[in-house]
C-alpha positions as CSV (number, residue, x, y, z in Angstrom):
1,M,-27.0,-20.1,50.5
2,K,-23.4,-18.8,50.2
3,I,-22.3,-17.3,46.9
4,G,-18.7,-17.8,45.9
5,L,-16.4,-15.0,44.9
6,P,-15.9,-16.3,41.3
7,F,-19.7,-16.3,40.8
8,L,-19.9,-12.7,42.0
9,V,-17.0,-11.6,39.6
10,V,-18.7,-13.3,36.7
11,A,-22.0,-11.6,37.5
12,M,-20.3,-8.2,37.8
13,A,-18.6,-8.8,34.4
14,L,-22.0,-9.6,32.8
15,M,-23.5,-6.5,34.3
16,L,-20.7,-4.4,32.8
17,V,-21.2,-6.0,29.4
18,G,-24.9,-5.2,29.7
19,C,-24.1,-1.6,30.3
20,H,-22.5,-1.5,26.9
21,S,-25.2,-1.2,24.2
22,N,-24.8,-2.5,20.7
23,K,-24.0,1.1,19.6
24,D,-20.6,0.8,21.3
25,F,-19.7,-1.8,18.6
26,V,-21.2,-0.1,15.6
27,Y,-18.9,2.0,13.3
28,F,-20.0,5.3,11.7
29,Q,-23.3,5.5,13.5
30,N,-24.3,9.0,12.1
31,I,-23.1,8.5,8.5
32,D,-26.6,8.8,7.1
33,D,-26.9,12.3,8.5
34,K,-23.6,13.5,6.9
35,P,-23.5,12.7,3.2
36,E,-20.8,15.4,2.7
37,L,-18.4,13.2,4.6
38,L,-18.2,10.8,1.6
39,E,-15.9,13.3,-0.2
40,S,-12.4,12.0,-0.1
41,K,-9.8,14.1,1.7
42,Y,-6.8,12.0,0.5
43,K,-5.1,14.7,-1.5
44,E,-5.2,17.1,1.4
45,Y,-3.7,14.6,3.9
46,A,-1.6,12.4,1.6
47,V,1.6,10.9,2.8
48,R,4.5,13.2,2.2
49,V,8.2,12.5,2.0
50,K,10.3,13.3,5.1
51,P,14.0,13.4,5.9
52,A,15.4,9.9,6.6
53,D,12.7,8.3,4.3
54,Q,13.9,5.8,1.7
55,L,12.5,6.0,-1.8
56,L,12.5,3.4,-4.6
57,I,12.7,5.2,-8.0
58,T,12.8,3.5,-11.4
59,V,12.9,5.2,-14.8
60,R,11.8,3.4,-17.9
61,S,11.3,4.2,-21.6
62,E,10.8,2.5,-24.9
63,V,14.5,2.6,-25.3
64,P,16.0,0.9,-22.1
65,E,19.5,2.1,-22.9
66,A,18.3,5.7,-22.8
67,T,17.2,5.4,-19.2
68,A,19.7,3.0,-17.8
69,M,21.9,5.8,-16.5
70,Y,19.0,7.2,-14.4
71,N,18.7,4.0,-12.3
72,L,20.7,2.9,-9.3
73,P,22.5,-0.4,-9.8
74,Q,20.9,-3.5,-8.4
75,V,22.7,-5.6,-5.8
76,M,22.8,-9.3,-5.6
77,Y,22.0,-10.9,-2.2
78,A,22.4,-14.4,-0.7
79,G,20.2,-16.3,1.7
80,S,21.5,-18.6,4.4
81,A,24.8,-20.4,4.2
82,D,23.3,-23.4,2.4
83,Q,21.7,-21.3,-0.3
84,E,23.2,-20.2,-3.5
85,L,23.6,-16.5,-4.5
86,S,20.3,-15.2,-5.8
87,T,20.2,-14.3,-9.4
88,Q,17.5,-11.7,-8.7
89,G,18.8,-8.2,-7.9
90,K,17.5,-6.0,-5.1
91,M,16.9,-2.3,-5.8
92,L,18.9,0.3,-3.9
93,A,16.9,3.0,-2.2
94,Y,17.5,6.8,-2.2
95,I,17.8,8.1,1.4
96,V,16.4,11.6,1.9
97,D,19.0,13.7,3.7
98,E,18.3,16.0,6.7
99,N,17.7,18.9,4.3
100,G,15.1,17.0,2.3
101,Y,17.2,16.2,-0.8
102,I,18.2,13.1,-2.7
103,D,21.1,12.8,-5.1
104,F,19.7,11.5,-8.3
105,P,21.9,10.1,-11.1
106,V,22.7,12.6,-13.9
107,V,20.2,15.1,-12.7
108,G,21.8,15.9,-9.4
109,K,20.2,17.2,-6.2
110,L,16.4,17.1,-6.0
111,K,14.3,18.6,-3.1
112,V,11.7,15.9,-2.4
113,A,10.8,16.6,1.3
114,G,7.2,17.7,1.6
115,L,6.1,16.0,-1.7
116,T,4.0,13.0,-2.3
117,T,5.4,10.1,-4.2
118,G,3.3,11.1,-7.2
119,E,4.8,14.6,-7.0
120,V,8.3,13.2,-6.8
121,A,7.6,11.1,-9.9
122,S,6.4,14.2,-11.8
123,L,9.5,16.1,-10.7
124,V,11.9,13.4,-11.9
125,T,9.9,13.0,-15.1
126,E,10.2,16.7,-15.9
127,R,14.0,16.6,-15.4
128,V,14.6,13.3,-17.3
129,S,12.3,14.5,-20.2
130,K,15.0,17.0,-21.2
131,D,17.1,14.1,-22.5
132,V,14.7,11.2,-22.8
133,H,11.6,11.0,-24.9
134,D,8.4,10.0,-22.9
135,P,10.0,8.5,-19.8
136,Y,8.0,6.5,-17.3
137,V,8.9,7.1,-13.6
138,R,7.7,5.1,-10.7
139,V,8.3,6.1,-7.0
140,E,7.6,4.0,-4.0
141,M,8.1,4.4,-0.2
142,A,10.5,1.8,1.1
143,T,10.1,2.7,4.7
144,F,6.3,3.1,5.3
145,R,5.5,1.2,8.5
146,V,2.6,1.6,11.0
147,N,2.5,-0.1,14.4
148,V,-0.8,-1.3,15.8
149,M,-1.0,-2.2,19.5
150,G,-3.6,-3.0,22.1
151,E,-6.9,-4.7,21.8
152,V,-6.7,-6.0,18.2
153,N,-6.6,-9.6,17.1
154,E,-3.2,-9.4,15.4
155,P,-1.1,-6.5,16.8
156,G,2.3,-5.7,15.2
157,A,4.1,-3.6,12.6
158,M,2.3,-3.3,9.3
159,E,4.4,-3.0,6.2
160,V,2.6,-0.6,3.9
161,K,2.9,-0.9,0.2
162,T,0.9,2.1,-0.8
163,E,0.9,5.7,0.3
164,R,-2.9,5.8,0.6
165,Y,-3.3,4.0,3.9
166,S,-6.0,4.8,6.4
167,I,-6.7,4.0,10.1
168,L,-9.3,1.5,8.8
169,D,-6.7,-0.2,6.6
170,A,-4.4,-0.5,9.6
171,L,-7.1,-2.0,11.9
172,S,-8.2,-4.4,9.1
173,D,-4.6,-5.6,8.7
174,A,-4.5,-6.1,12.4
175,G,-7.5,-8.4,12.3
176,D,-10.0,-5.7,13.6
177,L,-10.6,-4.8,17.3
178,T,-11.3,-7.5,19.8
179,Q,-14.6,-7.4,21.7
180,Y,-12.7,-5.7,24.5
181,G,-11.4,-2.8,22.5
182,R,-12.8,0.7,22.9
183,R,-14.0,1.9,19.5
184,D,-14.6,5.5,20.6
185,N,-11.1,6.3,21.8
186,I,-8.4,5.1,19.5
187,L,-5.0,6.7,20.3
188,L,-2.8,7.8,17.4
189,I,0.8,8.8,18.1
190,R,2.6,10.7,15.4
191,E,5.8,12.6,14.9
192,E,5.2,16.1,13.5
193,D,7.9,18.7,12.9
194,G,10.3,16.8,15.2
195,N,7.7,16.6,18.0
196,R,5.6,13.6,19.1
197,T,1.9,14.4,19.1
198,Y,-1.2,12.3,20.0
199,H,-4.7,12.4,18.7
200,R,-8.0,10.6,19.7
201,L,-10.1,9.0,17.0
202,D,-13.7,7.7,17.3
203,L,-14.7,4.8,15.1
204,T,-18.3,5.1,16.1
205,S,-18.6,8.6,14.5
206,A,-18.7,9.3,10.7
207,D,-16.7,12.4,11.4
208,L,-13.7,10.1,11.4
209,L,-13.8,10.0,7.6
210,T,-12.9,13.7,7.2
211,S,-10.4,13.8,10.1
212,P,-6.9,15.0,9.2
213,Y,-5.7,11.8,10.9
214,Y,-7.9,9.4,8.9
215,Y,-4.9,8.7,6.5
216,L,-1.8,7.5,8.3
217,Q,1.8,8.6,8.0
218,Q,5.0,6.6,8.1
219,N,5.9,5.4,11.7
220,D,2.5,6.2,13.1
221,V,1.5,4.2,16.2
222,V,-2.2,3.2,16.7
223,Y,-3.2,2.0,20.2
224,V,-6.6,0.5,21.0
225,E,-7.5,1.0,24.6
226,P,-9.2,-1.8,26.6
227,N,-12.8,-1.3,27.6
228,D,-14.2,-1.5,31.2
229,V,-14.8,-5.2,30.9
230,R,-11.2,-6.0,30.1
231,K,-10.0,-3.7,32.9
232,S,-12.3,-5.4,35.3
233,N,-11.2,-8.9,34.3
234,A,-7.5,-7.8,34.6
235,E,-8.1,-6.3,38.0
236,Y,-9.8,-9.5,39.2
237,D,-7.0,-11.7,37.8
238,Q,-4.4,-9.5,39.6
239,N,-6.3,-9.6,42.9
240,N,-7.0,-13.3,42.7
241,S,-3.3,-14.0,41.9
242,Y,-2.3,-11.8,44.9
243,K,-4.7,-13.7,47.2
244,V,-3.4,-17.1,46.1
245,Q,0.2,-15.9,46.8
246,V,-0.8,-14.7,50.3
247,I,-2.6,-18.0,51.1
248,S,0.3,-20.0,49.8
249,T,2.8,-18.0,51.9
250,T,0.6,-18.3,54.9
251,I,0.3,-22.1,54.5
252,S,4.1,-22.4,54.1
253,A,4.6,-20.3,57.3
254,I,2.2,-22.4,59.3
255,S,3.9,-25.6,58.0
256,V,7.3,-24.3,59.2
257,I,5.9,-23.2,62.6
258,A,4.2,-26.6,63.1
259,T,7.4,-28.4,62.2
260,L,9.3,-26.3,64.8
261,V,6.7,-26.9,67.5
262,I,6.7,-30.7,66.9
263,A,10.5,-30.7,67.0
264,L,10.5,-28.8,70.3
265,V,7.9,-31.0,71.9
266,L,9.8,-34.2,70.9
């Protein structure tokens, strides 16, 4: 009995799947052996402001008139041509210059690079408190984005609304890994001190929870590599497509030659 090529390919794929134990899909396999990993490392690896970042800063107090001068004016914006001008203003953002400063109203230049948003809020509060009683300052990142690529269910750019954003948050927002994604070799690409660096993360190990790269930074790129099954399927599809092209070309050539021969005979 002859066995077709497609049957052999399917059989090989099943064998490859069988080679992957359930442990390949289980996260944090050794977490019971490492209770100390539960201690949060967020403060140590928190997101910090960098040049070219954009910050949204609002200052409030019990007397609105006292803090109005410390806030940037809001701008009105319109939608499409058939929409009226919106009555809701949009906040302007402070752009951190190449030296790490922002120009804050009344206060002047403030060095914010290297600080967390909480530390920036404390700095602004300290300066404004000299003239305003008990001010409330809120600082947000306006340009915190993480790109997730590869074997995830919903790849794309993730708009982050909080500075506490982990690799698990990013993968969850991307719909988690597909069954073809490698969980032991996640690639993280990051820009550090003007240089692009890359780091490997293992979701199957609880050591990930204390990794300096567990919490993500703005503009990080997360890439999930395909596993051997996906690579095998892709290789088969490519080879099969090539064979179909060769056969199609051969048939076309034979058809042309046959037509020429018939014409010569006649």
